[in-house]
C-alpha positions in Angstrom: -16.3 13.2 1.0 -15.7 12.8 -2.4 -15.2 9.3 -3.4 -13.5 7.8 -6.5 -14.4 4.1 -5.4 -16.6 2.9 -2.7 -17.7 -0.8 -1.5 -20.1 -1.2 0.9 -20.7 -4.9 2.6 -19.2 -6.4 0.0 -18.7 -10.2 0.5 -16.9 -12.9 -1.8 -16.2 -16.9 -0.9 -14.7 -19.7 -2.7 -15.5 -23.3 -2.7 -12.5 -25.3 -1.2 -12.0 -28.9 -0.4 -15.8 -29.1 -0.1 -16.1 -26.0 2.2 -16.7 -22.1 2.2 -13.9 -19.9 2.2 -14.1 -16.3 3.0 -12.1 -14.1 0.9 -13.8 -10.9 1.5 -16.0 -10.6 4.1 -18.4 -7.6 4.2 -15.7 -5.0 2.9 -16.9 -1.3 3.6 -14.3 1.3 2.3 -14.0 4.6 0.4 -11.1 6.0 -1.7 -11.1 9.5 -2.1 -10.7 11.3 -5.4 -7.3 12.5 -5.9 -3.8 11.6 -4.4 -2.5 7.8 -3.8 -4.4 5.9 -1.7 -2.8 2.6 0.1 -4.6 -0.9 0.0 -3.2 -2.6 2.6 -3.2 -5.9 4.6 -1.5 -9.5 4.6 -1.1 -11.5 1.4 -4.3 -13.4 1.7 -6.2 -10.5 3.2 -8.6 -10.4 0.2 -7.0 -7.3 -1.4 -6.8 -9.1 -5.1 -9.9 -10.4 -4.9 -11.4 -7.1 -4.0 -9.6 -5.2 -6.9 -11.1 -7.9 -9.2 -14.5 -7.5 -8.5 -14.1 -3.7 -8.8 -12.6 -4.5 -12.4 -15.7 -6.6 -13.0 -13.5 -9.4 -13.7 -15.5 -11.7 -10.8 -18.7 -11.2 -9.4 -19.3 -10.4 -5.5 -21.6 -12.4 -3.7 -23.2 -9.6 -2.0 -22.7 -6.4 -1.1 -22.3 -3.3 -3.5 -19.3 -2.0 -5.3 -18.9 1.5 -7.1 -16.7 3.3 -9.1 -17.4 7.2 -9.8 -20.8 6.5 -8.2 -21.8 3.8 -11.1 -22.1 0.4 -9.5 -19.7 -2.4 -10.8 -20.0 -4.6 -13.0 -23.4 -3.7 -14.0 -22.5 0.0 -15.1 -18.7 -0.7 -15.7 -19.3 -0.2 -19.2 -20.2 3.8 -18.4 -17.0 4.3 -16.0 -14.5 1.7 -17.8 -12.7 4.5 -19.9 -11.7 6.2 -16.8 -10.1 3.4 -15.4 -6.3 1.8 -15.7 -5.2 -0.9 -13.9 -2.7 -3.3 -13.5 -3.6 -6.8 -11.8 -1.3 -9.5 -13.5 2.0 -8.7 -15.5 1.3 -7.3 -18.9 2.4 -8.5 -22.1 4.6 -7.0 -24.4 6.5 -7.9 -27.6 10.2 -8.2 -26.3 11.5 -7.3 -29.6 9.6 -4.0 -29.8 10.8 -1.1 -28.6 8.9 0.5 -25.5 7.7 3.1 -28.3 6.4 0.6 -30.6 4.8 -1.5 -27.8 2.5 1.6 -26.9 1.9 2.5 -30.4 0.5 -0.8 -31.2 -1.5 -0.6 -28.0 -2.8 2.9 -28.6 -3.9 2.1 -32.1 -5.9 -0.9 -30.5 -8.0 1.0 -27.8 -8.7 4.2 -30.1 -6.0 6.4 -28.5 -3.9 9.4 -30.7 -1.0 8.6 -31.4 0.6 11.4 -29.6 -0.3 10.2 -26.7 2.6 7.4 -26.6 5.0 10.3 -26.2 3.1 12.1 -23.6 3.0 8.7 -21.4 6.6 7.8 -22.0 7.2 11.4 -20.3 4.8 10.8 -17.5 6.7 7.5 -16.5 10.2 8.9 -17.5 10.7 6.7 -20.3 11.2 9.3 -23.3 14.8 8.4 -23.5 14.4 5.1 -23.3 11.6 4.8 -25.8 13.3 3.5 -28.8 15.3 0.6 -26.3 13.9 -2.8 -26.7 11.3 -4.0 -24.0 13.9 -7.2 -23.6 16.6 -5.0 -22.5 14.4 -3.5 -19.8 14.9 -3.6 -16.2 12.1 -4.9 -13.9 11.2 -1.5 -12.7 11.2 -0.1 -16.1 9.3 -3.0 -17.5 6.8 -1.9 -14.1 6.9 1.5 -15.7 6.1 1.0 -19.2 3.3 -1.1 -17.9 1.7 2.0 -16.0 2.6 3.9 -19.3 0.4 1.2 -21.1 -2.6 2.1 -18.4 -2.3 6.1 -19.0 -2.8 5.5 -22.9 -6.4 6.5 -22.5 -5.5 8.7 -19.8 -7.9 7.3 -17.0 -8.8 9.2 -13.8 -8.5 6.0 -11.3 -5.3 3.7 -11.5 -5.3 0.6 -9.7 -2.2 -1.2 -9.3 -2.0 -4.7 -7.5 1.3 -4.8 -5.4 3.3 -3.0 -8.5 6.5 -3.2 -6.6 6.4 -6.9 -6.3 10.0 -8.5 -7.2 11.4 -5.3 -8.3 15.1 -4.4 -6.4 15.1 -1.2 -4.8 16.0 1.0 -7.4 12.6 -0.2 -9.2 11.0 -0.1 -6.5 11.8 3.9 -6.4 11.1 4.5 -9.7 7.8 3.3 -9.4 7.1 4.7 -6.0 8.0 8.2 -7.6 6.0 7.7 -10.3 2.8 6.6 -8.1 3.6 9.9 -6.4 3.6 11.9 -9.3 0.5 10.7 -11.1 -1.2 11.3 -7.6 0.1 14.9 -7.4 -1.2 15.4 -10.9 -5.0 14.5 -9.4 -5.1 11.2 -10.8 -6.7 8.9 -8.1 -4.1 5.9 -7.4 -5.5 2.6 -5.6 -2.5 0.8 -4.8 -2.7 -2.4 -2.9 0.5 -3.9 -1.0 1.4 -6.3 2.1 4.9 -3.9 2.2 3.7 -1.5 4.7 6.9 0.5 4.7 6.6 1.3 0.9 3.3 2.4 0.8 4.1 4.6 3.9 6.3 6.8 1.6 3.5 7.3 -1.2 0.3 7.3 0.2 -2.0 10.1 1.3 -5.1 8.1 2.7 -5.3 4.0 3.3 -7.7 1.4 4.2 -6.0 -1.3 6.0 -7.8 -4.9 5.9 -7.2 -8.2 7.7 -9.5 -11.3 7.1 -11.2 -9.5 4.2 -12.9 -7.0 6.2 -11.9 -3.1 7.3 -9.4 -2.4 10.5 -8.9 1.0 9.8 -9.4 3.8 6.9 -8.0 7.6 6.9 -5.8 9.8 6.2 -2.2 8.3 7.0 -1.3 10.7 9.6 -4.3 10.2 11.5 -3.9 6.5 11.2 -0.8 6.7 12.9 -1.6 9.2 15.5 -4.6 6.8 16.5 -2.5 3.9 16.7 -1.9 3.9 20.4 1.6 3.4 19.8 4.3 6.2 21.4 7.9 5.4 21.9 10.7 7.3 23.2 14.2 6.3 22.2 16.3 6.8 25.4 20.1 7.4 25.8 21.8 6.8 29.1 25.5 6.0 30.1 24.2 2.8 31.7 21.6 1.1 29.9 21.5 -2.3 32.1 20.8 -0.5 34.9 18.2 1.8 33.3 16.6 -0.8 32.0 15.8 -2.6 35.1 15.2 0.7 36.8 12.2 1.1 34.2 11.1 -2.1 34.1 10.5 -2.1 37.6 8.5 1.4 37.1 6.1 -0.6 35.0 7.5 0.7 31.4 7.4 -1.7 28.7 10.3 -1.2 26.6 12.7 -2.9 24.3 16.5 -2.9 23.4 18.1 -1.1 20.3 21.8 -1.8 21.1 23.1 1.1 23.6 19.5 2.4 23.4 16.1 1.7 25.0 13.1 1.9 23.4 10.6 3.2 26.1 6.5 3.0 25.4 5.0 6.1 27.1 3.0 9.1 26.4 5.0 10.7 29.0 8.6 11.1 28.5 9.0 13.2 31.7 8.3 10.3 33.5 11.4 8.5 32.2 13.3 11.4 33.2 12.1 11.2 36.9 12.5 7.4 37.6 15.8 7.2 36.4 17.1 10.4 38.1 15.6 8.9 41.5 18.1 6.1 41.3 21.1 8.5 40.1 20.6 7.9 36.4 20.9 10.8 33.9 19.5 10.6 30.9 21.8 11.6 27.8 19.1 11.6 24.9 15.5 11.3 24.7 13.8 11.4 21.4 10.2 10.6 20.4 9.8 7.7 18.1 7.3 8.4 15.1 5.2 5.9 14.8 4.9 4.0 11.6 2.0 1.8 9.6 3.8 -1.2 11.0 3.1 -0.5 14.2 -0.2 1.2 13.6 -0.9 -2.4 12.1 -0.2 -4.4 14.6 -1.8 -2.4 17.4 -4.9 -2.7 15.2 -4.8 -6.5 14.6 -3.7 -7.2 18.1 -6.9 -9.1 18.6 -7.4 -10.4 15.1 -5.1 -12.9 15.1 -2.5 -11.3 12.7 0.3 -10.6 14.7 2.2 -13.6 13.2 2.3 -11.5 9.8 4.3 -8.8 10.9 7.3 -10.2 9.2 5.6 -10.1 5.8 4.1 -6.8 6.2 7.3 -5.0 7.1 8.8 -5.9 3.9 9.3 -10.0 3.1 7.5 -11.6 1.0 4.9 -14.7 1.9 4.3 -17.6 -0.2 1.4 -17.3 -3.0 -2.0 -17.2 -2.3 -5.4 -15.6 -2.6 -4.8 -11.6 -1.5 
């Protein structure tokens, strides 16, 4: 596989209150060329620390990291022009227009002036180019930050929690922009602790916990291999059906008047219920999602309590 980013046994520890805290513990992962790659894990799992090592902002204690085949940070100057990143909130002049802010940045990094219009178009901000930054919504500000990273036309874009703090409209705007960039052949590495968001945009994923890799690959393969299979069952007497199925050994939960039953054999559900005079009115397979896959992967990792944050909540601050 042709990869844009590779890490091997990457490790980083910090001294905290007289003891060593492992932020990244022997992480080995690969990000393929092209498309959107989700870098997933709970807050505090080592995502931001890993990204900072990839960008040469901090040094690893051990292990190696490569960007486009060049070891970082030692060879980072050879590939830095091919990389754009948003790790923290970028600073723009609030009284300047979007176009003025980008023109200033373009001049500072030596990008041609014509590139400003191109990146405004790429981030769907062309019609707002003459508007002042101070009047932008959070989603538009984040898209302008993405536009700024595109000025040097990088092959790799790294975004750390790009939808944090955005409303649903802003999240959709940023998500659509990332999807568009991936479709253009760019490699987009996006870290997030919100699985549902990344699931809608990522082609491939790396899932980490406690600073180590738990799973990696195509999103469909990850979901298919999660071991999670459920069927949504509709029946006239759900209370009685629940008793029958639980007695038959099925694991299930209630969803209003429906039952969510864990099984790889839906026909076994109909046989069990029919044997007690209960007949199924609805039997629909439930597609597994990244949250379910993560919970299955972390069942023995002590990370199950993170499920509410991974599903879309926001955790208190901390190294990630």
